[in-house]
N, C-alpha and C positions, 0 to 999 in steps of 0.2 A: 465846133465842139468835138472834143476827143473823148471816146468812150472805149474802155477796155473791159471785156466781160469774160467771166469764167464761172461755170457751175460744175461742181463735182458731186458724184453720187456714191463713191466707194466707201466701204466701212473702214478701210485703211486710213482714209483722210481724217475721219472723226477720231479714231484711236490715237493717231499721231498728235492731233491738235489738243486732245484732252491731256495727254502726257505733258505737252509743252506749256499748257495754260493753267493747269491746276496741280497743286502739290498736296491735295488733301490726302490721297492714299499714302504718299511718302511720309506725310506728317504723322501718320499712325505708327510708323516704325522709328522715326527719328524725332528727338525732342524739338529741334528747330532747324528745318532745312535752310540752306544758304539762300541769301537774297537773290532773286531773279531780276536782273537789270531790265529785262523786257516785260516784267510784271506778269502776275498770274491773275486769273479770274476767280474771285471768291464770291459766294452768295450768302446773303443773310437778311435779317429783318431788324429794322430800327424803330419799330412802333408796335408794342404789344402790352396788353393789360392782364393782370391777375386779380385775385380776390382782394388785393390791397387797394384796387381802384373801387370807389364806392359804388359806381354804376354796375361794375362787373359783379360785385358782391350782391347787390340788389337783384341781379339777374340769376342768382343761384350758383355762380361760378365759385368753386372752392380750391382752385389751383393756387399755388404759391410760386414766387420766382424760381425756386429750386426746380419745380416741376417744368417750368418753361425751358430752362437750360437743358434739363435732361431730354425733354422731347425734341428740342432743336438738334441735340447731339445724336439723335436716333434711338434713344431709349424709350421703353414703354412706360406710359403714365396713365393714371386714372382720370377720366373726364366724365363727370356726371354718371358714375357707375359703370362706365365702359372703358375697357383697356384699349388705348390708342397709341399709334406709333407712326412716325414718318416713313415713307418709302426711301427717301434720300435725305440724309442728314444735312444740316446747314453748316456753314463755316463760321458764322458770327451771329450774335444776337444782342439786342439792347431791350431790356424790359423797361417800359416807359409808363408806369402807373401814374394816374392823375396825382399831382402834388396837392390838390385841394382835398383836404380830409384824408390824407394818405393813411390807409389801414384802419380808419376809424369805423366804418360801417360794420365790419365784422366784430371789432372789439366792443362797440357800443351795444350790439345785439346779444353779446355773450353774458348770461346771468352770472357767470363765475369770472368774468374778465375784469379789466381795470376800471370799468364803469359800473360794477355790480351794485354799488351803493347809491346809484343815481336813478332817475326815472327812465333812463334810456332803454335798458333791456325790455322793460314792460311796454314802453311806448312803441318800440319797434315791433315787438311780438304782437301788438294789437292790430296790425294792418297786414294785408297780403304782401308777400316779399317784394313784388315789383313796386309797390307804393312806398317802400323804404326810401326811394330816391327823393321823394318830396320833402323828407326831413333835411336833406342836404342841399338840394339844388337851389331853393329860394334863399339860402343863407350865405350866398356869396358866389357860388359856382356860376350862376347866371348874372352876377354882378348887380343884383337887385336889393340886397340887404346886407346887414353886418354879419361877419362870421360868428360862429358859435364859440364863446370864450373857452369853454372847457376842452374843446377839440383843437384849439390852436395855441396851446402853451408850448414853450420851447421844449420842455421835456417830452411831450407827446410827439411833436414834430420830429425831433432828433431821434427818438427811439424807433419810430416806424421807418424813417429814412435809412437808419442803420441796417434794418433788415434787408433793404434793397441792395445796399452797399456790400454787405456780407455775402449775399448770394452771388453777386457778380464777381467778387474777388475769389470766391471758392471755386467757381467753374471756369475761370479764365485759364487756359492752357496755351501759352505761346507756341505757335507752330501747328497746333491741333484744332483749337476752338477758341475764338475770341469773344469776350463779353465786354459790354460797356456799361458803366454806371450812368444811369439816365432817368429821366422822368418826363411827364407831359405837363406843360403849362396850358390851362384850359379855360380861357374866358369865353363866355357865350352871351354877349349883350344882345338882348331881344331874341335869344335862341340862335344867333348866327355863329358859326364855327370860325374862330380866329386862333385856333390852337397852334402851339409849336412843341415839337419834341426837343428836349434839351439833352445833348449828348456830351459827356465828358470823356476826354482821352484817358485820364488817369496818369499817374497814381493819385494825384491830388483832386479833391472834390470839396464842395462846401459842407458846412455842418448840417445844413438843412436846405431843402429846395426853396426857391423863390416862386410863389404860386400866384394865381390870379386873385387870391384873397389878400395878398400884399398889394397888388396893382393889376388891373386888367388892361393896362396900356403897354403895347409892345415896346415902346420907347423906354419904359422903365425896366422891362426884361433885358433889353440890350445893355442898359447901364449896369445891371447885375452881372451880365456875362463879361462885360469889359472889366469890372472890378475883380471878378474871379480870375481872369487872365493875368492881371497885374500881380495877383497873389499866387500865381503858378498853376492854376487849374485851367487847362486848355479846354475850351468848350465851343460848340457850334449849335445853331438852332435850325430846325427844319419845319416850316409851315406845312400844314396838311389839311385835307378836306376843304380845299378852297371851293369845291363844287357845292358846299353847303354854307358859304360865307355871305350869300346874298349880294355879291359884288364888292364886298368890303376888303377881301384879302389883298387884291391888287388895285386898290382905289387910287385915284389921282391925288387924294388928300391923306394927311396923317390922321392919327386917331383923335386929334383935337379939332379936326375940321379945317386945318390950314393946308394950302397948296404945298406940295412936296418941294423942299428946298434941296440944294446941293448937299448940305450937311446931313439932312435926313437920308438922302440917297446913299451917301457914303457909309453912314452908320448901318443902314439896313443891309447893304451889300457885304460889309465886313462881317456882320453877325449871322447872316442867313445866306450861305453859299448854295444851299440846296432847297428843293421843293419836292413834295411827295405828289406823284402824278397818278398813282393807282393804289387801291386798297379795297377792303371788304365793302365799303360804301361807295363803290364805283370808281370810274376813272375821271381825271380832271385835266386831260390833255386839251381836248376841244369837243365840240359836238356839231351836228349838221347845221343847227341854226347859226353857228358862228363860222363854220367852214363848209359852205354848201358845195364847193368843188372837190371836197375830200371824200372819196368813196369809202374810206375806212374810218370816218369820224364818229360813227354810231356804235362804238364799242363799249359795252358794260357801263351804261349810263343810268343814273337815277332819274326818276320822273321829274318833270319840270315843277310839279306841285308837290311839296312835302308838308304834311300836316295842315293842309288847306292853304298854304302860303306858296305863291309862285316866286321862285328864286330869280333874282337878276342874273343874267348870264354874263354880260360884260363885267370884267373884274373878278370873275370866279374861276377862270380856266387858264391853264399855263400858257398855251399858245397866244391867247389874248394878252396875258401878262408880258410876254416877250414884245408884242407890238406896243403896248403902253410904255414899257421900259425904254424902248428906242425913242418914242415920242417925248417922254420926260427928259431923256438924255439930250435931245436936241435943244431943250430949253435951259436945263441947269448944268449940263456937261457930264452927268454921271447917271448910269442906269441903275435904278434901285432894285430891279427885278432880274438881275443877272444870275439866273439860277441854273445849277445842274439838276438832273432829275433822278429821283430814287423811287422805289416802289416798296410798300410794306403791307402788313396785314391790318393793323388796328383791331386785331381780334381781342374780344373781351372774355376769352375762354382760357387764357394762359397758354394756349398752344398755337404755334405758328403753322397752321395747317393750310398750305397753299396748293395742294395737289387735288386736281379735279376728281380723280377716281378714288380719292382717299380723304374725304371731307367729313369730319364728324360734327361740324358746326363751329361757329365763331363767336356767338353772342350769348352763351349760357342758355338758360331755359327759354330765351326768346326764340331760338331757332334749332334747338337740339333736344327733343323730347324723348321720353322712353318709347312713346309711340311715334316712330319716325314719320308716319303719315301726316302728323300735325305740321311738320316742316313744310309740307306742300300746301296746306290749306289754312295757314294763318298769315296774318300781316305782322310785320315787326312792330311791336307796340311803341317803340321810340319814334320811328319815322313814318309809321302807317303805310309802309310799302310791302308788297308781297315778299316773303322770305326768299323766294326763288329768284328775285331780282338781284339779291346780294351775291357777292363773289367769295371764293375762298381766300382772296387776298393776293398780294403781289410780293415781289422780291426786289432787293437791291443787289446789283452786281458791282463789284469794285475791281479795279486793276491796281494791284499792290504787289510789292516785292516779296512780302512774307505775310503769313496769317498771324499778325500781331496787332495789338492796339495801336502802336505807333504807326505802323505801315498803313493799316486800313484807315486810321483817322487822317493821316496825311493825304490819302487818296480822296477822302471825303472833302477835305479842305480845298484841294486843287480841282475838285469837281471831275476827276477822272472816274466817273461812276455812270452806271446805266440802270434803268428800271425795266423790269419785266412784269408781265401780267400773272406771274406765278411759274412760268416755264423757266428752264435754265439755259436759254439761248445765250451763247457768248457772242458779243459784238464789239467790234473796234471801229473807230472813226479817227482819221488823221487828216490834217490839212496843211498845205504849204504852197508858196509861190515858186518853190525850187524843186518840186518833185518832177522826175522825168517819166516819160511814157513807158508803161510796162513794168513799173517797179514791183507790183504785187506778184509778178512771176518769179521773183527771186526767193530762195529759201530763207534768206535773212532779211526779208522786206520789212519786218517790224523794227529791227535794229536801225535800219536806214530811215524808216518813217519817223522814229524818235529823233534821230540825229539831224535830219533835214527839215523837220516840221514840228507840228504840235498835235497832241491828242485831244480827244473830247474834253470839254470843260475849259480849254485854254483860249487865250487871245491869239488871233492870227496877226502877226506883225505886218504892218504896212511897209511896202517897199517904195522908195521915192522913184518917180519916173515910171510908175507902173502902167503897163499896157495890157498885159495878159491877165486872165482870170486865175484864181487859185485852183489847184488840183486837190481833190479829196479822195482818200483811199478808204474803202469800206470792206469789212469782212464779217461774216457771221457763221456760226457753227450750231447746228440743231441740238436741242436737248435729246439725249438718247432715249428718254422715256416719253417723248411728246411727238407732235407732228413734224413732218418735213417742212422746209422753208419754201415759201412762195416767192418772196421778193425782198429787196432792200430798197427803201426810198430815202431821199433827202428832202426834208422840209426846210424851205427858206422863208424867213420873215424879214421884212425891211420897212423903212419909213422914208417916204419921199413925197415931196410936193404937198406936205401937210396931211398926208394920208398913210395909213398902214396897209401893208400888202402881205400876202402869203402865196406860196406856190409849192406844189408837190411834184417831185421828179422821181420817176422809176429809174433806178440806176443799174441794178443787176437783178436778174430773175431766173427761175428754173425753166428748163425745157427749151423748146425752139419757138416759143411765142414771139410775135412781132407786134409792136404798137400799131394801132390803126393809123394809116398815113393822114387821114383827115382829122381825127379827133386827138391823136396822140395817146389814146387810152390802150393800156395793155390788156389783152384778153384774160379772162379769169382762169385760174389754175385748175379748177374743177372741184368736185366735192364727193368724197367717198363715205360720208357719215351715214350710219344706220342708227337713227335715234332710238328705236325700240330695243335694239341690242346694245346700245351705247358703245358702238364700235366704229372703227375707220381703218383704212389701209394706207400705208406709206408708199404706194406705188405711183404717187404723183409728188411733185416738189423735189427739193434737193437737200442733201445732207449738209452741204457747205456752199456758201456763195461768197464771191470775192469780186470786187470791181474798182474801177477808177473813173472819176467823173469831174468834169469842169463845168462851172456855171455858165451857160450860154447867154445869160442875161446880166452878167456881172457889170457893175458900175463902180469903179474904184473910188468914187467920191461919196458913196452912200454906205452907211453902216448897215450891216446885215448879220443875221443869226442863222446858222445852219445846224440841224440835228438830223440824225439817221433814225429810221423806224424800220424794224424787221417784222415782217408778217409771216405767220405760219399758214399752212394749209388748213382748211376747216376741220375742227375736231369737236367731240361732244362736250357739253357743259356738265357740271356736277349733278344737276337734277336728273340728267339722263342716266348716269351711273347708279344713282340711288334708286331711281324708279325701276331700272332693269334688275337690280339685285333684290328688290323687295316686292316686285310685281305691283307697283303703284301706277296710278294714272297721273300723267303730268298735267297740271292745270292749264286750261286754255290761256294763251297769252304769254306763257313762260318761254323765254328764249332758250332754244335747245342746241343751237349750233353757234360756234363763235370762232374767231381767228386770234389765237394767242399771239402775243407780240412783245417786242422790246423797244425801248426808246433810249437813245444815247443822250448824254448831256451835250449841249451845243458847243460848237466852235464859234467864237465871237469875232467878227471883223469890224474894226473901227478905223476909218481913214486918218484919224487924228494921231 
């Protein structure tokens, strides 16, 4: 095995890399910067709810899509009576309100609104705000009853959908800030999350969304998406919250209970190129029960039991989906779970607040009270878990030529994207059988990496007569406002001999640490966190990490999936910051230290 390692610590490195990889500052001065053939890193959120989502409205959220776009751009907005603003603006945003009863909860409760001459305003006013959800959920959102007729007329559906469209069109500024017309399709059979975000490239889009009130079968959603493409509306779907799917998101069977066929696998792969791996309601990469040899598997996880129900783990997490996908591929010839990874918020506040030290809450009155101490001493009423278990959400990073709808959407389609836990770590992953040793030492190594290999999200072409293993190039640059970098790992997943396998390799790391010769384990980077003060120091770790790695266990006859994971040094969680600023006591059992991270989309090797 050949390994080339380098870790740099100078501020000059980060300044140079930011200039080369992000055009956000330049975009402020020029309408549309020229395309960068080596692509720039842009950060955004593809999953966010406003008061047009019935559950957000029921939780007291009063933000509108316009507020969401303003907040993402770095403007100040009102959230539950408090003026809030991001520390660092985003580059793109998709507001994805639930298509089920889009905008209805607020309208039906308004005594002067479009339903003023019906029973609905008085009916809704007669119950506590949180119980408003019961008027809507049993009527189709959970797939248990027929939709409410007056809420599902074409006029109502098209009118509220147009509000989403108008806001996205108004705030889209090519070169500066990108918006996507989007929504969430949200079936919940038996309470299990099988949701998908539906993202349109534009400028074409449907007259109204296809919701789970139309059908709660993903196969029907795919047919809708394929029909829209034929009519010129380019669209992709992103499954999310697989950690709450009870094993159904990545099942061996389709939604009708039949074994997955090649046709199903092809249709799913075409329509769903991405999967959400992290958000407010925890991470969905893996967990210690599924990956006992992964020392970093226990990151921002929901409890195993939600609302008294123990969730099935297999079929609910992305790494397990990669394993199942290869297993299914060995039988039908196509991998239905060939996903790139993104990270989003799924905030029901209308504000994409992903900053640990600047978190005003994400779920309306559920977790952001006038008395902030309530945030620490209440359980979330929807999931019955402590509020402090939830996270501020995650981000999607894309490698795109420009900050435009076309360029970012194309990056999403080809899966040249990565997820972060909310930090703005920039990370690259390339692979090839033709890379030479020491390539990353060249100033133009990215140019050569594209020319001679493939980036994250792509297929690694098989070479006939292959004897050597592929070489992977990894690079990561820290978020200027977060912790230094501890290490970059490559996670390999493969299927052989009727069994799925996984292995984690430390590829490049900070400092002069050396793996234990007996166990191969890398010593810990250290910990500078002061929980009481919500502080840490960046005198450990590295600003930048870069390395080259070859798979020492490569078998050219076996399909394999490789993705990179970047781990930061330990830093405080958001409860630490809130407690320190308000002299609160952090409840016992609350996680107070974590390791922010980023996950790349995989590179897929198939010997066929």
